[in-house]
Every structure is written in C-alpha cells, then in structure tokens.
ROLUM-173347 format. One record per residue: x, y negated, z of N, C-alpha, C in turn. Coordinates in pm, 1 decimal, padded with zeros to 6 digits, always signed. Example, Ala and Ser with C-alpha at 12.3 -4.5 7.8 and 13.67 -1.06 7.14 Angstrom:
# ROLUM-173347
       n.X       n.Y       n.Z      ca.X      ca.Y      ca.Z       c.X       c.Y       c.Z
  +01319.0  +00569.0  +00780.0  +01230.0  +00450.0  +00780.0  +01320.0  +00330.0  +00780.0
  +01285.0  +00225.0  +00708.0  +01367.0  +00106.0  +00714.0  +01290.0  -00003.0  +00787.0
This chain:
# ROLUM-173347
       n.X       n.Y       n.Z      ca.X      ca.Y      ca.Z       c.X       c.Y       c.Z
  -03221.4  -00537.5  -01550.3  -03167.2  -00416.1  -01514.7  -03004.3  -00417.4  -01546.4
  -02972.4  -00442.5  -01668.7  -02832.7  -00446.9  -01689.4  -02753.2  -00540.9  -01593.3
  -02837.6  -00660.0  -01576.6  -02748.5  -00735.9  -01483.6  -02739.8  -00698.7  -01342.6
  -02819.9  -00619.7  -01288.7  -02812.0  -00556.0  -01152.3  -02703.3  -00462.3  -01159.1
  -02691.5  -00388.4  -01258.6  -02609.1  -00265.8  -01284.5  -02453.6  -00341.0  -01272.7
  -02426.4  -00444.5  -01353.8  -02316.0  -00496.1  -01356.9  -02290.4  -00578.5  -01227.7
  -02379.0  -00652.2  -01144.9  -02329.2  -00685.6  -01015.2  -02305.1  -00570.9  -00919.7
  -02379.2  -00475.8  -00927.6  -02336.2  -00367.5  -00832.8  -02166.8  -00304.7  -00853.2
  -02161.5  -00298.0  -00989.3  -02019.5  -00266.7  -01035.8  -01906.0  -00352.9  -00995.0
  -01966.4  -00476.6  -00999.4  -01835.6  -00604.3  -00978.3  -01819.7  -00573.0  -00819.0
  -01937.5  -00570.1  -00735.2  -01955.9  -00567.8  -00589.8  -01864.1  -00422.7  -00553.1
  -01893.2  -00331.6  -00615.2  -01817.8  -00197.8  -00560.0  -01653.4  -00200.8  -00606.5
  -01633.6  -00269.8  -00713.2  -01496.0  -00305.1  -00744.0  -01430.3  -00402.2  -00656.5
  -01487.8  -00480.9  -00602.7  -01428.7  -00583.7  -00513.3  -01403.1  -00507.4  -00382.7
  -01501.4  -00427.6  -00359.9  -01487.9  -00362.2  -00212.4  -01360.1  -00275.1  -00222.0
  -01359.3  -00197.2  -00317.6  -01241.9  -00107.4  -00354.2  -01113.3  -00170.3  -00362.5
  -01113.9  -00286.0  -00433.7  -00990.6  -00356.2  -00422.9  -00930.2  -00420.9  -00273.9
  -01021.0  -00449.8  -00217.0  -01015.6  -00522.8  -00087.8  -00969.2  -00408.5  -00004.0
  -00997.9  -00275.4  -00014.2  -00967.1  -00156.3  +00064.8  -00820.0  -00120.1  +00036.1
  -00768.9  -00170.3  -00072.8  -00640.2  -00102.0  -00095.6  -00553.0  -00242.2  -00077.1
  -00469.7  -00255.4  +00042.6  -00394.5  -00348.0  +00048.3  -00252.4  -00369.7  +00006.7
  -00230.0  -00255.2  -00064.1  -00099.0  -00270.4  -00128.9  -00112.7  -00195.0  -00270.0
  -00034.2  -00203.4  -00354.3  -00033.6  -00121.5  -00486.1  -00011.4  +00016.6  -00452.5
  +00064.2  +00052.1  -00388.3  +00087.4  +00178.5  -00338.8  -00043.7  +00253.9  -00294.1
  -00108.9  +00182.2  -00196.8  -00246.9  +00217.9  -00165.4  -00349.8  +00251.7  -00273.3
  -00349.8  +00157.1  -00363.0  -00433.8  +00152.8  -00485.4  -00388.9  +00296.4  -00563.4
  -00266.3  +00318.5  -00594.5  -00236.2  +00416.7  -00667.5  -00248.8  +00550.6  -00594.2
  -00253.3  +00552.0  -00483.5  -00288.8  +00677.7  -00370.3  -00457.2  +00698.8  -00378.1
  -00519.6  +00581.9  -00388.1  -00676.6  +00603.9  -00414.0  -00706.6  +00656.7  -00538.3
  -00644.4  +00623.2  -00648.5  -00667.2  +00668.0  -00810.2  -00612.2  +00810.6  -00783.1
  -00518.3  +00834.5  -00720.1  -00474.0  +00990.9  -00744.3  -00573.6  +01071.1  -00662.3
  -00599.5  +01018.4  -00550.5  -00721.1  +01104.4  -00479.3  -00839.4  +01139.2  -00537.9
  -00896.8  +01010.5  -00602.2  -01028.2  +01046.4  -00702.1  -01001.3  +01117.4  -00794.8
  -00890.8  +01124.0  -00876.6  -00857.7  +01221.4  -00988.0  -00849.0  +01352.4  -00933.1
  -00794.9  +01380.2  -00825.6  -00774.8  +01513.7  -00766.6  -00921.6  +01574.7  -00719.6
  -00994.6  +01491.5  -00678.4  -01138.2  +01519.7  -00635.2  -01224.2  +01562.8  -00750.2
  -01211.9  +01485.5  -00867.3  -01259.2  +01530.6  -00988.1  -01216.6  +01647.9  -01038.2
  -01081.5  +01651.6  -01045.7  -01012.1  +01772.4  -01090.6  -01068.7  +01910.6  -01001.6
  -01088.6  +01896.3  -00887.4  -01104.1  +01998.2  -00797.1  -01263.8  +02040.7  -00825.5
  -01332.9  +01959.5  -00862.3  -01495.0  +01972.4  -00871.3  -01514.3  +02049.7  -01008.2
  -01424.4  +02035.4  -01107.6  -01431.2  +02096.1  -01244.9  -01393.5  +02247.2  -01246.6
C-alpha cells in the first residue's frame, strides 16, 4: 500500500514539474495553489 502511494506521488510530481516549463511558471503554480488554499479557509 505504501509503495502505491509513493508511486502515485512521484508520478503526480513528475506531471506537475513537466507542466511548468519555466521557473516563473512553477512559482506561479505554487502561488496559485497557496491562494486557493487560503481562500478555502
């Protein structure tokens, strides 16, 4: 079970990194996620 969870996290992380072509894009994605969490609370 633990192995499946780790595999899913690694695949998800790889897809997220591949979607961000630049460092600026990655920063924008992190900022967007932080804003979404902040707005939800």
